[in-house]
Backbone bond lengths (Angstrom), bond angles and torsions (degrees), N, CA, C in turn:
res aa  C-N    CA-C-N  psi(-1)  N-CA   C-N-CA  omega(-1)  CA-C   N-CA-C  phi
1 M - - - 1.451 - - 1.526 107.40 -
2 K 1.322 114.80 132.45 1.465 118.87 -179.25 1.525 112.48 -115.81
3 F 1.337 116.36 -28.77 1.460 119.43 -174.71 1.520 111.43 -130.60
4 C 1.294 115.95 148.85 1.458 123.90 -179.34 1.530 110.06 -70.79
5 S 1.310 116.92 130.41 1.469 120.55 177.44 1.530 111.62 -77.38
6 Q 1.324 117.64 -9.64 1.464 121.11 178.12 1.525 112.09 -87.63
7 C 1.351 116.11 -44.27 1.471 118.98 -174.09 1.521 114.06 -127.05
8 G 1.322 118.34 -10.10 1.454 121.63 176.97 1.515 115.84 86.99
9 N 1.318 118.27 -1.72 1.460 121.34 179.58 1.532 110.25 -82.36
10 P 1.334 117.19 161.52 1.467 120.05 179.17 1.534 111.84 -61.61
11 V 1.321 114.81 150.98 1.464 121.29 175.64 1.520 109.06 -112.44
12 T 1.320 114.99 158.16 1.467 121.21 173.65 1.517 107.58 -123.75
13 Q 1.310 115.10 158.16 1.456 119.16 177.91 1.514 108.24 -99.35
14 R 1.333 114.99 124.73 1.464 120.05 178.33 1.524 108.52 -160.75
15 I 1.307 116.16 170.55 1.463 121.31 177.03 1.525 107.22 -91.58
16 P 1.334 117.54 112.55 1.470 119.45 179.42 1.529 111.30 -66.17
17 E 1.306 116.06 155.37 1.462 121.44 177.62 1.526 109.37 -57.32
18 G 1.323 116.42 132.34 1.458 122.08 179.40 1.514 113.35 84.42
19 D 1.328 118.22 1.49 1.468 122.28 -179.59 1.522 108.31 -112.71
20 S 1.328 117.04 175.05 1.460 120.15 179.13 1.523 112.14 -131.45
21 R 1.339 116.79 5.91 1.464 120.79 -177.38 1.522 110.99 -127.29
22 L 1.332 114.30 153.00 1.461 119.39 173.30 1.524 109.31 -64.92
23 R 1.306 116.40 133.87 1.470 123.31 177.76 1.523 108.07 -135.82
24 F 1.331 115.94 157.90 1.457 119.84 170.07 1.523 106.98 -82.67
25 V 1.339 116.40 125.58 1.458 122.19 -175.67 1.530 108.06 -128.31
26 C 1.326 115.44 134.91 1.457 120.57 175.57 1.523 107.99 -85.60
27 D 1.324 115.94 122.66 1.458 119.76 179.73 1.525 112.03 -79.02
28 T 1.351 116.92 -8.15 1.465 120.45 179.26 1.531 110.70 -91.73
29 C 1.341 116.94 -57.32 1.477 119.47 -177.69 1.523 112.37 -100.42
30 H 1.336 117.50 -5.04 1.470 124.85 176.49 1.531 114.02 69.75
31 A 1.342 117.27 15.22 1.470 119.64 176.33 1.526 109.06 -66.45
32 I 1.326 115.65 137.68 1.459 122.17 175.30 1.525 106.57 -102.40
33 H 1.314 116.58 126.69 1.460 121.72 -177.08 1.525 108.99 -104.70
34 Y 1.324 115.16 102.77 1.457 121.80 -179.71 1.523 109.05 -82.13
35 Q 1.306 116.39 138.71 1.451 121.55 174.02 1.516 106.85 -118.15
36 N 1.325 115.51 118.44 1.456 121.37 -174.41 1.522 110.75 -119.55
37 P 1.329 117.65 163.27 1.465 120.47 -178.60 1.532 112.26 -61.06
38 N 1.321 114.62 152.34 1.459 121.84 172.68 1.521 108.89 -90.70
39 I 1.314 115.64 145.79 1.458 121.35 178.55 1.528 108.38 -105.59
40 V 1.334 114.73 127.48 1.457 122.20 174.74 1.519 106.27 -105.38
41 A 1.333 116.53 126.21 1.469 121.57 -178.89 1.522 109.51 -119.90
42 G 1.326 115.66 140.21 1.453 119.30 -179.76 1.509 112.34 -160.34
43 C 1.321 114.69 -175.80 1.461 121.87 -176.69 1.521 111.73 -129.60
44 V 1.324 114.33 155.56 1.457 123.67 164.17 1.531 103.64 -105.78
45 P 1.341 117.29 85.69 1.464 119.99 -175.66 1.531 110.86 -80.62
46 T 1.315 116.11 126.98 1.465 120.21 -177.04 1.522 111.31 -117.30
47 W 1.327 113.92 150.73 1.465 122.96 171.49 1.516 105.17 -134.98
48 G 1.323 116.25 101.77 1.457 119.79 -173.24 1.516 109.11 63.74
49 S 1.342 116.37 -124.31 1.466 120.50 -178.92 1.529 112.71 -92.41
50 K 1.320 117.26 4.06 1.469 120.84 -176.09 1.526 112.32 -102.50
51 V 1.341 114.90 153.72 1.469 122.76 177.05 1.524 107.95 -116.59
52 L 1.330 115.46 138.71 1.460 121.54 179.37 1.529 110.00 -88.22
53 L 1.330 116.45 124.84 1.459 122.65 175.96 1.522 109.65 -120.65
54 C 1.323 115.16 155.60 1.463 122.56 179.24 1.524 109.01 -118.89
55 R 1.328 116.47 137.14 1.468 120.57 172.78 1.524 106.94 -91.81
56 R 1.332 116.36 121.18 1.464 122.25 -171.95 1.528 112.75 -66.51
57 A 1.335 114.98 134.96 1.462 122.17 176.00 1.519 111.26 -101.85
58 I 1.328 116.50 0.64 1.469 121.26 -176.64 1.521 109.95 -130.10
59 E 1.319 114.55 160.74 1.466 120.37 172.64 1.524 108.28 -81.96
60 P 1.291 120.33 153.89 1.449 124.81 -0.18 1.531 111.85 -78.43
61 R 1.311 114.71 157.22 1.467 123.35 173.59 1.534 112.71 68.72
62 R 1.325 115.96 38.50 1.466 121.32 176.21 1.530 109.42 -55.15
63 G 1.332 116.18 136.20 1.451 122.04 178.76 1.517 114.64 89.00
64 Y 1.328 117.21 -8.82 1.460 120.88 178.30 1.525 110.04 -94.86
65 W 1.324 115.87 158.85 1.464 122.35 -177.11 1.519 110.95 -88.82
66 T 1.329 115.42 147.22 1.459 121.47 179.49 1.521 109.82 -151.15
67 L 1.305 114.89 162.48 1.459 120.12 166.02 1.529 106.82 -75.71
68 P 1.332 118.62 150.08 1.464 118.77 177.25 1.525 110.00 -65.62
69 A 1.338 115.24 121.47 1.463 121.00 -176.77 1.516 109.50 -165.30
70 G 1.322 115.29 160.13 1.455 119.91 176.69 1.512 110.45 -174.93
71 F 1.327 114.84 -176.93 1.453 120.16 -175.60 1.521 112.60 -70.37
72 M 1.321 114.46 134.89 1.455 122.33 174.68 1.525 108.69 -66.01
73 E 1.319 117.13 141.96 1.461 123.08 178.56 1.531 109.65 -100.94
74 N 1.318 116.08 155.62 1.459 120.13 173.58 1.522 109.01 -61.06
75 G 1.311 116.30 144.58 1.453 121.48 175.45 1.512 114.97 84.03
76 E 1.331 118.59 7.25 1.467 119.51 176.98 1.523 109.49 -127.28
77 T 1.324 114.99 156.85 1.459 119.90 175.09 1.521 108.26 -80.52
78 I 1.313 116.05 165.67 1.462 119.14 178.97 1.528 110.67 -64.82
79 E 1.337 117.37 -35.68 1.466 120.19 177.19 1.528 110.59 -66.98
80 Q 1.328 117.29 -41.62 1.470 119.79 176.48 1.525 110.82 -61.22
81 A 1.318 117.17 -38.60 1.467 120.85 178.60 1.524 110.75 -62.96
82 A 1.328 117.38 -43.28 1.465 121.16 -179.99 1.530 110.93 -63.67
83 V 1.326 116.68 -42.82 1.469 121.18 178.66 1.527 109.95 -64.58
84 R 1.334 116.85 -45.46 1.470 121.19 -179.86 1.518 111.15 -61.73
85 E 1.322 117.29 -46.63 1.463 120.45 -179.07 1.528 111.44 -62.99
86 T 1.327 117.44 -37.45 1.459 120.69 177.82 1.527 110.04 -65.32
87 A 1.323 117.17 -40.28 1.469 120.89 176.92 1.524 111.04 -66.89
88 E 1.335 117.41 -41.90 1.467 120.47 -177.99 1.524 112.45 -68.20
89 E 1.308 117.20 -44.01 1.460 120.31 -173.50 1.518 113.74 -86.36
90 A 1.337 117.15 -29.45 1.467 120.12 -175.57 1.525 113.08 -124.90
91 C 1.326 116.95 4.11 1.476 120.82 -177.64 1.529 110.30 48.89
92 A 1.326 115.07 36.24 1.463 121.21 -174.86 1.524 110.58 -114.76
93 R 1.325 114.55 147.07 1.463 121.36 175.25 1.525 108.06 -105.92
94 V 1.340 115.63 137.82 1.460 121.03 -179.34 1.522 110.69 -125.78
95 R 1.328 114.38 160.24 1.470 121.18 178.21 1.528 108.70 -145.53
96 N 1.327 115.12 172.22 1.462 122.26 177.35 1.530 112.14 54.75
97 L 1.317 115.96 48.98 1.461 120.27 179.93 1.525 110.86 -71.08
98 S 1.316 114.89 140.20 1.459 122.16 177.66 1.524 107.85 -140.31
99 I 1.321 116.41 123.36 1.464 119.17 -177.70 1.519 109.07 -58.63
100 Y 1.337 115.67 139.28 1.456 118.70 -171.36 1.527 113.75 -130.33
101 T 1.327 118.62 -58.46 1.455 119.19 179.32 1.522 110.74 -124.97
102 L 1.320 114.71 140.39 1.470 123.22 172.60 1.516 105.29 -124.83
103 I 1.322 115.89 111.50 1.455 119.93 -174.25 1.524 108.98 -122.10
104 D 1.330 114.93 115.46 1.462 120.88 176.72 1.521 108.55 -78.11
105 V 1.333 115.31 136.33 1.462 122.04 175.46 1.534 106.16 -127.75
106 P 1.351 116.39 71.17 1.462 120.20 -170.12 1.527 115.18 -63.33
107 H 1.311 118.07 -28.67 1.469 119.09 -177.90 1.528 112.83 -69.46
108 I 1.332 118.07 -14.63 1.472 121.03 172.74 1.537 110.70 -121.37
109 S 1.326 116.38 14.14 1.474 122.97 176.38 1.523 112.50 54.44
110 Q 1.337 115.78 51.81 1.457 121.08 177.88 1.527 110.12 -134.14
111 V 1.332 114.58 155.90 1.459 123.30 170.24 1.522 105.71 -127.88
112 H 1.341 117.07 124.44 1.464 121.88 -179.91 1.526 108.53 -104.36
113 V 1.322 116.10 126.94 1.457 122.35 -178.90 1.522 108.40 -123.54
114 F 1.329 116.33 122.58 1.459 120.97 178.29 1.522 110.27 -117.00
115 F 1.321 115.05 141.37 1.455 123.67 175.81 1.517 108.91 -108.28
116 R 1.331 116.91 141.25 1.462 119.62 165.37 1.522 105.59 -74.90
117 A 1.327 117.13 141.28 1.462 120.64 -178.13 1.522 109.64 -153.80
118 E 1.324 115.41 153.44 1.461 121.57 175.72 1.517 108.87 -103.12
119 L 1.323 116.23 136.89 1.456 119.66 172.26 1.521 108.57 -68.64
120 V 1.312 117.34 139.77 1.469 121.94 178.03 1.522 109.82 -70.37
121 D 1.341 116.17 -36.84 1.458 121.93 -179.63 1.519 108.21 -158.87
122 E 1.317 116.51 -178.31 1.463 120.50 179.54 1.527 112.10 -93.32
123 D 1.320 116.40 20.15 1.459 122.46 178.73 1.525 108.59 -88.67
124 F 1.326 116.55 87.02 1.460 121.97 178.26 1.525 108.04 -137.00
125 A 1.320 115.40 161.59 1.461 121.31 -178.84 1.523 108.62 -161.92
126 A 1.304 115.93 165.87 1.461 120.11 178.24 1.519 110.13 -69.75
127 G 1.331 115.86 125.13 1.458 121.23 173.17 1.520 109.23 -83.31
128 P 1.327 117.73 -176.79 1.471 121.22 -176.78 1.528 114.82 -60.35
129 E 1.338 118.03 -24.21 1.458 120.86 -178.55 1.521 112.79 -97.58
130 S 1.347 116.93 6.52 1.462 121.46 -178.12 1.522 110.95 -125.02
131 L 1.342 115.55 141.07 1.457 120.98 174.16 1.516 110.84 -80.82
132 E 1.335 114.92 -36.70 1.466 121.53 177.65 1.516 108.45 -160.90
133 V 1.318 115.97 160.28 1.460 122.44 173.61 1.515 107.30 -131.46
134 K 1.316 115.17 146.33 1.460 118.89 -173.35 1.519 110.26 -155.77
135 L 1.328 116.05 145.80 1.461 122.09 172.75 1.525 108.81 -86.06
136 F 1.334 115.98 135.04 1.457 121.96 -178.86 1.520 110.56 -123.83
137 E 1.321 115.67 136.52 1.459 121.09 164.37 1.528 106.62 -76.62
138 E 1.330 116.16 159.05 1.469 119.71 -178.57 1.526 112.04 -53.47
139 A 1.309 118.85 -44.36 1.463 122.51 -177.06 1.526 112.71 -64.94
140 D 1.319 117.18 -18.28 1.466 120.89 -175.91 1.527 114.29 -104.13
141 I 1.331 116.99 0.95 1.473 119.52 179.57 1.537 108.47 -58.99
142 P 1.322 118.45 130.20 1.472 121.15 179.08 1.542 110.89 -81.11
143 W 1.319 116.12 72.31 1.462 122.37 -173.10 1.522 112.95 -52.96
144 D 1.312 117.97 -39.96 1.472 121.17 -178.37 1.518 112.88 -77.99
145 E 1.317 117.00 -5.15 1.461 121.44 -178.78 1.531 112.05 -116.94
146 L 1.332 117.30 19.14 1.458 120.05 177.45 1.526 109.69 -78.67
147 A 1.313 116.13 138.98 1.462 122.04 -173.38 1.527 113.43 -70.47
148 F 1.331 117.74 -37.85 1.466 120.37 -170.32 1.524 111.07 -136.91
149 R 1.320 116.12 146.67 1.463 120.40 179.40 1.524 111.72 -63.80
150 T 1.339 118.01 -31.41 1.465 120.00 178.93 1.530 110.85 -64.22
151 V 1.316 116.56 -34.91 1.469 121.05 177.34 1.523 109.64 -68.16
152 G 1.322 116.72 -44.86 1.469 120.28 177.87 1.510 112.22 -60.48
153 R 1.330 116.89 -45.32 1.469 120.23 179.62 1.529 110.65 -62.64
154 T 1.329 116.68 -43.81 1.463 120.06 -179.53 1.524 110.54 -61.73
155 L 1.323 117.66 -43.72 1.470 120.41 178.51 1.526 111.78 -66.66
156 E 1.339 117.54 -38.74 1.471 119.76 176.49 1.526 110.32 -59.70
157 Y 1.329 116.54 -47.69 1.463 120.06 177.36 1.524 111.11 -59.87
158 F 1.321 116.10 -45.74 1.459 120.77 -176.43 1.525 111.24 -57.51
159 Y 1.325 117.22 -49.04 1.464 119.07 -177.57 1.520 111.84 -69.76
160 A 1.324 118.40 -35.12 1.467 120.53 176.17 1.528 110.05 -66.31
161 D 1.327 117.21 -43.77 1.460 121.17 -178.29 1.526 111.55 -71.13
162 R 1.311 116.91 -31.19 1.463 119.93 179.92 1.526 111.21 -62.84
163 R 1.332 116.93 -33.63 1.470 120.26 179.27 1.531 111.03 -62.04
164 S 1.329 117.16 -37.47 1.463 121.04 -179.68 1.528 112.42 -94.75
165 E 1.333 116.48 -7.75 1.465 122.88 -177.20 1.533 111.89 58.22
166 D 1.310 115.69 31.35 1.460 122.45 176.70 1.528 106.46 -126.45
167 Y 1.341 115.98 120.27 1.466 121.14 -174.28 1.530 110.68 -119.28
168 P 1.338 116.94 79.12 1.467 118.23 177.57 1.533 109.78 -69.81
169 V 1.313 115.97 158.46 1.462 119.75 172.60 1.525 106.82 -71.60
170 R 1.313 115.61 128.72 1.463 121.67 -177.07 1.521 109.97 -106.17
171 C 1.322 116.45 129.44 1.464 122.01 177.11 1.518 108.51 -124.72
172 E 1.314 115.79 134.34 1.459 119.71 175.24 1.516 109.42 -159.73
173 S 1.306 114.65 173.33 1.460 122.27 177.38 1.516 107.79 -124.57
174 I 1.326 115.70 136.84 1.463 120.38 178.91 1.526 108.26 -106.11
175 P 1.338 116.40 121.07 1.467 119.64 179.10 1.528 110.28 -77.46
176 P 1.324 116.26 165.64 1.471 118.59 175.57 1.526 110.08 -64.27
177 L 1.311 116.04 154.88 1.463 119.94 174.75 1.517 108.76 -65.28
178 A 1.314 115.99 142.97 1.465 120.48 177.62 1.527 108.85 -65.31
179 Q 1.310 115.70 134.56 1.463 121.28 177.70 1.519 109.16 -87.82
180 P 1.339 116.90 137.50 1.473 118.27 177.96 1.535 110.85 -65.16
181 A 1.318 115.84 145.90 1.469 120.58 179.78 1.522 108.89 -68.74
182 N 1.312 115.56 144.29 1.467 119.94 176.29 1.532 109.36 -67.94
183 T 1.314 114.69 131.32 1.480 118.14 179.07 1.508 109.72 -119.78
């Protein structure tokens, strides 16, 4: 950030009085510009024993499979965001949402929240951000072609929990991938 969104003057990075973190602060109007994590909301949409996945038409990870999910918008609940993203990416309607996984991704300042959900019907199609959408049985999930680790973790939990028919809310944090040593 270089300029204040309140008055347009340059900002500096410093720890404001009474705070403990570096923030962008306008030295003209004294506005403090907080930068907080983004929330990604999505669904594990099921039809019987199958899960609906979307092949991404956009970057990052274009061409890889994902659960329908995306950034929460201002003015909506997290459940509304998950329903909206499922409609946008898979043209699918869901019901009976139940919060399922909350996965912190601190190295990119995101929190991913997935709901278990039932498809209302088999009327789904690729939305503008998807190349295709498809129902998968567990044995057919393209594990090596999943776009994000949060999606893989959520699906791993889902299939493990489905065996016991007990779906606790799962919380975890995903660390950054290890970087190879310089050689």
